[in-house]
C-alpha positions in Angstrom: 69.9 -26.9 -92.3 68.2 -23.5 -92.6 70.0 -23.0 -96.3 68.2 -26.4 -97.1 64.8 -25.2 -96.0 65.3 -21.8 -97.7 66.4 -23.5 -101.1 64.0 -26.6 -101.2 60.8 -26.1 -99.1 60.2 -22.5 -100.0 60.9 -23.1 -103.7 62.1 -20.5 -106.0 61.0 -17.4 -104.0 62.3 -18.8 -100.7 65.9 -17.4 -101.2 64.7 -14.3 -102.6 62.6 -13.4 -99.5 65.2 -14.4 -97.2 67.9 -12.3 -98.6 65.2 -9.4 -98.9 64.4 -9.7 -94.9 68.1 -10.2 -94.1 69.0 -7.2 -95.9 65.9 -5.0 -94.4 65.4 -6.7 -90.8 65.4 -3.7 -89.0 62.9 -1.8 -90.7 60.8 -4.5 -91.1 60.9 -5.5 -87.6 60.3 -1.8 -86.5 57.1 -1.7 -88.8 55.7 -5.0 -87.2 56.3 -4.1 -83.8 54.8 -0.4 -84.3 51.6 -2.1 -85.8 51.4 -4.4 -82.9 51.4 -1.5 -80.4 48.9 0.4 -82.5 46.5 -2.7 -82.5 47.2 -3.0 -78.7 46.0 0.8 -78.2 43.2 0.4 -80.3 42.2 -2.7 -78.5 42.5 -0.9 -75.0 40.2 1.9 -76.8 37.3 -0.7 -77.3 37.4 -0.7 -73.3 35.6 2.6 -73.0 32.8 1.4 -75.4 32.6 -1.8 -73.5 32.2 0.0 -70.1 29.7 2.3 -71.8 27.7 -0.8 -73.0 28.0 -2.6 -69.4 26.4 0.7 -67.9 23.5 0.5 -70.1 23.1 -3.2 -69.4 23.0 -2.7 -65.7 20.3 -0.3 -66.2 18.3 -2.5 -68.3 18.6 -5.6 -66.1 18.4 -3.6 -62.5 14.7 -4.4 -62.4 14.9 -8.1 -63.6 16.0 -10.7 -61.1 19.4 -12.1 -62.0 18.2 -15.7 -61.6 16.5 -15.7 -64.9 17.9 -17.8 -67.8 20.9 -16.1 -69.2 19.8 -16.9 -72.8 16.4 -15.1 -72.2 18.3 -12.1 -70.5 20.9 -12.0 -73.4 18.0 -11.8 -75.7 16.1 -9.1 -73.8 19.2 -7.0 -73.5 19.9 -7.2 -77.1 16.5 -5.8 -77.9 16.9 -3.0 -75.4 20.6 -1.9 -75.9 21.1 1.3 -77.7 24.1 1.0 -79.6 23.9 4.3 -81.2 24.5 5.7 -77.6 27.6 3.2 -77.0 29.0 4.2 -80.2 28.7 8.0 -79.2 30.2 7.5 -75.7 33.7 7.9 -77.3 33.4 9.5 -80.5 33.8 7.1 -83.8 37.2 6.5 -83.7 39.1 3.4 -84.7 38.9 0.1 -82.6 40.2 -3.2 -82.7 38.2 -6.4 -81.4 39.5 -9.5 -80.0 41.9 -11.5 -82.4 41.2 -8.9 -85.3 44.2 -7.6 -87.2 42.6 -4.8 -89.0 41.2 -1.6 -87.1 37.6 -0.6 -87.7 35.6 2.3 -87.3 33.6 2.4 -83.9 30.1 2.2 -85.4 27.2 0.8 -83.7 27.1 -2.3 -86.2 31.2 -2.8 -85.8 30.5 -2.5 -81.9 27.9 -4.8 -81.8 29.9 -7.5 -83.5 33.0 -6.7 -81.2 31.2 -6.9 -78.0 29.3 -9.8 -77.3 25.8 -9.1 -75.3 26.1 -12.5 -73.4 29.6 -11.3 -71.9 27.8 -7.9 -71.2 25.2 -9.8 -69.1 27.6 -12.2 -67.6 29.6 -9.5 -66.3 26.6 -7.4 -64.9 25.2 -10.5 -63.4 28.4 -11.4 -61.6 28.4 -7.7 -60.3 25.1 -8.3 -59.0 26.1 -11.2 -57.0 29.0 -9.5 -55.5 26.9 -6.4 -54.2 
């Protein structure tokens, strides 16, 4: 069954790719697992920036009642949030966002794309309700 798939389904390249992988499975798997661990570490590093953004959002929203419409709060926070300060909170290292496969430098623009403001508002509002 595997030979039929390798020979017929994947065309002329199938057997060559399969033979190359079979001969080099250990180094290939080590590279894939190492890259996966690197992505995990860089994604966890994004948490430092997210925490800094949550702190700023809490300061911005502390005088506003949490009963306001979430869309209006998100627009308000988006206009007030200082992404330069968020990016400077842990240096400009590499980070990986959710479902991303390539690391990016932690710049204000990249962090703004990786950390949704509506999630920040939701987390801060939920924190207000718990207090």
